[in-house]
N, C-alpha and C positions, 0 to 999 in steps of 0.2 A: 353547473356540474355537467360534465360530458356524459352523454348516454350513447354508447356505441355497442352494436351487436357483434358478437364474435362470429367471424365467417366460418362456414363449414370447411372441414378438411378436404381439400381437393388436390389432384395432381399438380395443378397450377400453384396453389399456395405452398405445397410441399417443396416445389422447385424454388419458389421465391425465398422460402425460409432457409433452404440449403445455401443459396447464393448469398443470403444475408449473413449466415454464419461464416462463409468464406471471406466476405468483406470485413467482418468483425475481426477475424484473425489478422488480415492485412492492416487494418486500422490499429490493432493492438501492437503490431510490430513497429509502426511509425510513431505511436505514442511512446513506446519504449525507447525509441531513438531520441525523442524529445527529452525523456527523463535522463538518458545517458549524457546528452550534451548540455542539459540545463538543470533539471531538478537536483541531480546528484551534486552539482557544483554551486547551487544557490546558497543553501544554508546547511552547514556552517562554512564551507570553503570560501565562497565569495565574501561572506560576512567577515570572516577572519582576515581576508586579504585587504578589506577596506577599514581594518582596525576596530571592528566591533568588539566590545568587552565580552568576557565569558558570561557574565550575568545577563547581558543583552541577548546573547545567542540563546541562552536558556529561555529568556522571556519571549523571544521570537517563536519558539516551539509552543510555549504556553498560550500566547494570544492567538496564533494562527490555528492551534488545535481546537479552539473554541469557535473561531470564525467559520471554519469549514462546516461543522455540523449545523450552525445557525443558518448558513446559506442553503444547506440541504433541506432544512425544514421549510424554508421559503420555496425552494425548488419543488418540493413535494406537493405544495399547493398549486403551483403553476400547471402541473400535469393534470389537474382536475379541470382546467379550462382550455388548455391547448394540447396539441399532440405532443407526445414524448419526443419525437424526432425534432420538431420545431424548437422545443425548449432546449434540448441538448445542443443543437447546431448553433443557436444564437449565443448560448453561454460559452461554447467552445471558441467562437469567433472573438469574443471579447477577451477570453483567456489568452488567445494567440497574440492579440495586440498588447497584452501586458508585458511581453518580452521587450518591447521598445524602451520603456523606462529603465529596465535593467541595463540595457546597453548604454543608455544615457548616463546612469550612475557610474558605470565603468569608465566612460569618457571623461566625466568630471573628475574622478579620482586620478586618472592618467595625467590630466593637465593641471592637477593641483588646485582645483576650484572648489570652494566651500567643503573641504574634506571633513571638517569637524561634524557637519550635520548629515553626512552621507549615510552613516549607519541608521539614523532615524528615518531618512528618506527610503532606505532599503526596507526597513520594517513596514513602512506605509505601503509601498508598491508590492512587496511580497504578500502582504495581507490582501491586497486587491487581486493578485494572482490566485491566491487560495480561495477567495470568495467565489470567483467565476469558474474555477476548476470544479468546485464542489456544487455549484448551483445546478449543474446538469447531471450530477451523479444519480439522484433518484430516478430521473427519466431514463438514463442509460441502464441502470440496474433492472428496472421493470421491463424495459424494452428487450434487453438481451436475454433475461430470464425466460421470456415468452417464446424466444426463438429456439430454445434447447429443451428437448424432452427429458423429463426427470429420470428416466431409466439410464441414461448415459451422461447425465450432467457432470458428474465428477470427472469422468474421462475427458469430456470435451473441454471443460475449463482447464484441466491439467495440461491438455495439448496446447491450448491457447497460451497459457502461462509459460509453458516450455519454450515455444517458439519466440514469444516476446522476450523471455528471459535470456535466451541465447543471443538475440540481437542486442539486448541491453549490455551483456557482459563484453562482447566484442567491441562495441562502439564506445563504451565508457572507458575501457582500457586505452583505446586509441586516443580518446579525448584527453586522458591523463598524460600521455606522452606529448601530445601537442601543447598542453598547458605547461608541463615542465620545460619543454623546449623554449617557449617564450619567457618563462621565468628565469631561465639561465642567461637570457639576454636582457634581464631587467625590464621585460615587456609583458608581465603577467596579465595586465589589464587588456592588452591586445588579444591574448589567448582567450580570456573570458568573453570578449566581444564576439570573437569568431564562434565560440561555442553557443552563445545565446542566439546568434543569428541562425545557426544550424538547428537549434531547438525550435525557433520560429518556423523555419521551413518544414521541419519534420511534422510538427503538429498540424500545419496547414494541409499536408498530404494526408495525414490521418483523418482529418475532417472531411476531405474529399471522399474517402472510402466510406465513412459513416453516411455521407450524403447519398450514396448509391444503395444504402441498405434498406430493405423492405421493413415496414413497420406493421405488424399484425394489429388489427383493431381489437379494442378491449372495452368491455362494458363496465362503467363505473356508476355506482348508485349512491344515494345520499347516505345510506347506512355504512358505507365504506370509510367515511371520515370519522376520526376520533382524535381528540386533543392530546397534546403531549402530557398535560396534567393527568388526564384520564388513563393514559398509557402507563405512567409511573405508578399511579394508585393501584392499578390492576396487575402490575408487573409481578408482584410476589406470588400471585395465584396462577400464573401461566408459565409454561415451559420456556417460551421465547422471552418473557419478561425476566425470569431468573437468569437466563443466558445473557441478557442485556446488562444486568447488574454485575454479573461475573466479568464481562468484557470491560465495563467501565472501571471497576476497581483494579483489574489486571493492567489496563492502560495507565492508570494512575501510578501503580508500582513501577511499571516499565519506564515511564517518562521521567521518573526521578533520576535515573542514571543514563538512559539511552542517548539523549541529546549530547551528553558530555563525552561520549566515546570518541567522537570526531575531534573535540577539543583536546582530548588526551593524546590522540595520534598526531595531530598537527602541531600543537603547542608544547605539550610536555615531552613527547618523544621526537618532535621535530622531523617527522618523516616527509619525504618528497611526495608530491601529488601522485606520482606513479605508484609508489609503494602503498600509499594510503588507499588509492582506488583499487589496487589489486586485493588488499585486505577486505575492503568493503564489498567488492564484486565476487570475491571467493564465497561470500555468504550466498549470493545469487547462484553461483555455479553449483555449490553443494545442494541448494534447494532444487535445481534442475534434475539432479541425479535421482531425487526421490519423488518428483512431481507426479509423474504418471502412475508410479506405484502407490502413492498416497491416494490418487484418484480411484484406482482399482480397489484399494482397501475400503474406501468410503462407500463405493457402490455396492460392495459385497457385504460388509459388516455394519455399515451405517456411519454417519458423521460423528456420533458421540464417541465411538471407539477411537477414532482419529484424534478428536479433541483431547481425550483422556491421555493418550500416549504423548502427544506433543506438549500439553500443558505440564506434564511431569518433567519435561526436559527444559522448558523455558526458564525456570528459576536458576538452573545450573549455569546458564550462560554468563550471568554477571559475576558469579564466583570464579569462573575460569579466567575472566579478564584480569583478575587480581594476581594470579599465580606468577606470571612472568611478563616483562616488557618486550621480550624478543619478538621482532616482526615475524620470524619464522613460526614461533609458537602461536602467536595471535592468528596467523594465517591458517594453521593446521588444526587448532583445538577449539577455542571458543567460537570462531567463525564457522567451523563445521557443525558444531552442536546447534548454534543459532540458525544456520541456514536450513538444516533439515527440519528443525522443530517449528520455526515460523512458517515454512512452506506448507506444512501439513495443517498447522493451526489456521492460517489464513484461508486455505482452500476449504477446510471443514466449516469455518465460520460462515463463509458466503453461502455454502450449500445448506447449512443449518437454517439460515434465514429462509431460503427457498422452500425447505421442507416444512417449516413451522408457520409460514404466512401465506395466505391465498394470493393469487396473482393480482387481484384488484387492490389489495392493501399493501403490496410490497414496497411501492415507491414511498408511501407514508411511513411504513414500519421501519424501513432501512434508514430514513432520515432521523427518526426518533432514536433508533439504535445508535446511529453515529453521533447524535446529539449527546447521548449519555457517554459515549466514548470520548467526545470532545470535552465534556466536563471533567472526566478522568484525566485526559491529557493536560488540560488547563491547570488543574490542581497539582498534578504530579510534576509537570515541568516548572510550575511556580515554586514548588518545594525545592526542586533541584536548583533553581536559580538562587534561592535564599541560602541553601546549604553551601554552594560553591562560593558565594560571596562572604559568608560569615563563619563557616565551620573551620575550626583550627584543631589539628591533631599533631601529636609529636611522634606517634608510633608508626604512622604510615602517611602517604600523601592523602590529603583530604578528598581528592577526587576518587581515589581507590576506595576509601571508606564509604563514600556515597554509592559506589557500585555494590558494596556489600549490603548496605541498607536496602537498595532496590531489589537485590536477590532475595533477602529474607522476607520482604513484603510480598513478592511474587509467590513464594512458597505458602505464605499465610492465605492469600487470596485463593489459590488453587485448592488448598486443603479444605477451605470453608465451602466454596461454591460448586466444585465439580460433583460432589455427591447429590446435589439438589437438582441437577439437570438430567433429563431423560431422552432417549432416542424415540422418535415418533414414527419413523418409517418401519414397515415390516421387512426386516432384513434377517439374514442368516446369523445365528449366534456363533461367535468365534470358537467357543469351546476351549478345551485345554490345549494351549499352544497353537491355536488356529491362526492368530495374527502373525506370530513368528514364522509359522509354516508357510503362510502366503508370502511373506517378505523374502524368505530364503528361496522359495520356489520361483518367484517372479522377478527377483532383483536383477539377475544377469540378463534374461531376455528383454526385460523392460528397459534397462539402460541401453542395451544395444538397439532397441527399437527407437528410443529417444534420439540416439546419435543419428540413426537413419532419417528420422523426421527432420532434424536440424539440417543434415546434409541435403535433404530433398526440399529445402525451404522454397526453392524457385517455383515449385508447383502451385504455391498459394498466390502467385502473381500472374498465373495464366489468365488470359482474357476468356 
């Protein structure tokens, strides 16, 4: 077990932590570039392009949803023996190398070599990518959390997410134009090869910035370890445990329908990659409008209030997908509600963990939390795979009926679990109309401030 003493707060350490936060923002931007060029196009777009079946696509979400948290559990044990920076950097290196097999699969499909087994090969190497991406997550989560003061954590993470999201939107749309250009010449695989190569380069640059980042020392004691079984047994008695169960069942309900939205857009509606990506990234763009405002609300009134608001909106998203197949409608309505609700929910969830778990136990706690989420994802996506394979309906498309099932289950989970969770921070009570007053008061100046931050993005690259 590592036994490190926390250093005293000095002007030198404050300066190092400030620079580390700046490097973290830069690394986040290049990681977003990797996602824009690679992650967004791996599954399902690339899987669909190499003729993976609908059920296999849902199965990919199911299997990888469980592999990620299992890797995080192993990663949480590594940071007991090695520095968090070392664990993260090595995991990131192997994750970067996993883009090479993806390029190889695209080449094999392009030259019509063993095409029948390529979807299975993709499942294998995509799983490899997920394993090493997640292996370093507990180290990163613990490391980054120690760099940010809890008084402004909501605002800092919202700023980081805002800048990373802006990069993601611009580059992913550019990538969709590139992919459609090559598809129009029957060279879609060439487009995927270029994008995966850019993902490789982007993540390499991100790793470089993480390598320059200061790692504060942290003391770990024997009592800081607790088993997953112990965590689950005690979960019903703790606030964080109840929240973990809530998140697990919500993920299960979400994953019954969520992986199939891409199948619906690309196979059922037959949209181009550009229109598909505009719809997908509108979700991100809408989330950016509310990101900093959600951060201010969480800092002022607490993360529970934000969770409560966004959890009430999340079930509505699947119902809205069923209303109309019009791309314009999908772009403006369900994507908008999904964007603002998931932005707030994800921000509040991360900060809720920081609030409820001590710094020494965060790496382990977040791995167990994500393990429970992984179980929910595995079960939910598995149910979705079975439903899309065997469900037959005459009154509507089976895939739309699955969306309705997902929406009703989300409502049930939110209704059962949200009343069981409590705010643990000492925060201002919103009072009558307090939340809406803050939103109305801060929306315009906050959005204008976000635009200014995005336009001033170059300052984060100054040496």
